N, C-alpha and C positions, 0 to 999 in steps of 0.2 A: 835257400837264401842267396847262394853264389848264383844260381840260374837267373834269379830275379834281378841281382846286381848288374850283372853280364847283360840280360835283355833290355834294362833300363840304359843302361851305357849305350846300346845300339840305337834306341828309340832317341834318346836326347841328342843324340851325334848327327841322326837323319832330319831331325825337326830344326837342329839348328843349321843345318846345311840347306834347308828348304825355307826358312826363314830370311837368310843372307837375300834370297833370291826371289824376293817377296815383297808387296807392298799394300797399302789401304788394309781394309777389313780381313784380307784374306790372312793375313799375320795373326789376327787374334782365332780366325777358323783353324790354323795350323795349332795353335796353342790348345783349342777344344780337342783335336785328334790326338795331341801328346797325352792330355789328361785322363782321355778314355781310352787309351793303348796301355796307358800305364797301370788302368784297373784290370784290364784285358790278362796284362804279362801276371799278375798274382795269381790267375786261374788257368794259365795257360799249360797245358800238356805239351804239344810240339812234335809231338811224333810223326804224323800226317795231317796237313792243314790244309782245310777247303776255304777260299775266302769267294764269297758269292757279292761279286762286283768289285771293280779294282775303279777308283773314281781317281780326279785329278790329283788328289794329295798323295804323297808318297806312303800308302799304308802297306802295298805289297812289298816293297822294299823294306820295311820293318818285318814284316812277316818272313822274307826270305833271310832277314838278318836273325830272326829265331829259330828257324827251322830248315833243316835240308830238304823238307820234303813240302812243296808247296803248289797246289792247285788253285788256277783262277777260273772261275766261270762267269761270263757276262755277255752279254747280246750284243754289245757293241765294242770294238777292240780299243780300248783307250790304252791298251797295257803294249802293244810292239814299238811304240816309240818310245816306250821310257826304259828300255834295253839300252838304247843308245846312252842314256846317262848313267845308268846302273850295271854292268856288266854281270852282275849277279843274277839279274833276274831271266838270264840267259837258260837257268837250271830250272824257273818255274814252268808248270806246265800250264799252257793257256787253253780254254776250249770255250770257243763261241756259241752261246746256247742263251736260250732264256733259263731261268733257274725252272721254272715249272716243266720244262720238256728234258732238264737234264736226267741223264739214269749213269750214276756211278757204279763202276764195276771194284771198287775198294769200300772200306769205311774209315772214317775220319775221326781222330783223336780230338780235333778243334775244328769248327766251321766257325768262322766270323762273317757275321751279316751287321755292319754299321751303315747306318744310314741310309738304310733299304728297304725297311719293311714299311716307312711309310708311304712308298711308291708301289706298292702293291696290291690290286684287286681285291684278293681274298686273301688277306695274310695266315689266316688259322690255316686254311688248305695248304699254305707255301708251309709254314711250320710244321704242319701234321707229316709232310711229306721230307722235311729236312731230319727229324726226328729219326726216321729210317736210316739215315745214311752216317749216324753217329757210330762208334765203335762202343763195345759194351760200356767202358768206361767215359766216354769221350762227351764233350761241353759246346754247346751252344753259346755263343757270345754274342750279345745283341747291342746295339747302339741306337737309339732314336732321341731325335730332338723333343722336348718337353713341353708342352703347351701351358704348364703353369711355373714356367720359368720366371722369376722377377723381372726380365725386361719384357716378358710378353704381356704380363700381369701389369707394370706401368702403363704399356701401350695402350692396354685397354683403357685402363684409367683415364689417360690423357687424350683417347678419342680416336688413336691410330687405329685402334683395330677395334672392329664392334666386341667382340669376346675375344680372351685368351685362345679360344680354338679356332678363331677366323685365319684365314689364311693372308700372311703379310707377302709382302714382294718376294723375299728370297722363296718361300712355300711356293708361290706361281711359277715364279722362273725356275725353279727345281722340280717341278712337275708331283709334288706333292700330293696326295688322294686323302692323308687325314692326320691329325697333329695328336700325339698320344700323351697320356699323361701315365702317372704310375699305374692307377687302379686298372687303364684300360689295358694297357699291356700284361700286366698282370692276370687280365682275363683272358687276353688273346693266348698267353702262352699256356695256361693253362687249361681250355678249351681243346688246343692241339695235344694235351695229353703231356706235356712235358713237366718236369719240376723245378722248381727256381731253386739255385745253389745260393745265389744273392742277388739282390735288386740294390743299385746306387747311384745317387745322383752324380753327375759330371759337370764340374766346374759350377761354381754360383757366377752369376753372370747378369747383374744390375744394368748394363748397359748393351748398345747393340754393338757386333764388331767394329763398326765404323766408327763409334765413338771409342771403343776401348783402345783403338789404334793409337789412340794420340798419347796413352800410357804407357811405361816401360814395362818390357817384360817381367821382371820381377813383380811390380803391381799384381799382373794376370796371376802369374805364380799363388803369387799371396790369397788372390782372391779362392784359388782353386783350394788352399791347402785348409781353406775354413769352410768347405764343399761339404763336410760330413754333419755341419751342423743346420743345413736348410735341406734335406731331405730330398722332399719330392720338389723342391724349388730351385732345384741348380738347372740348367741350360740343355743338358741331355740327360737320358737315362739309360746307365747299362745295366742287363741282367744276364747271367751264367746259369744257362738251364742244363738239364741233365735228363735221360730217358727215366 
């Protein structure tokens, strides 16, 4: 419990700093990141961490604050420029590679794959490969956007989306190949031979990021605090998997 409290303090501090420098819908996006990584923290081991993909948000800084041994694998170097803002990232090992081409020389206690699986051509093949990168008791942390999020269901009802599984503008701009729901994510994980330790919703989100920007952070926090009541209808899905 003490470790979780320390990790949550690191997480909250990093996100708070990022929020101060952010505007518009990106602020809501950062809050969703915060809630997702708060769930990861509950199941995090932290001995040797692999992050698959370092996006524009401060996820790598969060992981570097949680663990002294972090490796990042990404085909695009969005990482190096971050070191100028966070000197602690100089201790992180960065490898420029496609995930599918990466061959580790060690095993990991935690593999973090957030907002990535929806971009992959063959997710089951990737998960099958990643499974062998885990240490004996290691954990794979997956977060994906949820097709059945309330804001997508409302969008489909109002005619902005043909179905909740259709690509919205953010999906297309981000290069998404699919939109998961809980059952599809469970299916891909199980087909890859992984076991699910837990699967949970991240952030109850009745509005878009742009719309939520008009509300105070306390309101967004309150929405997340009731996420457990809405199961498969939250904005994103978190799954913690083991071999």
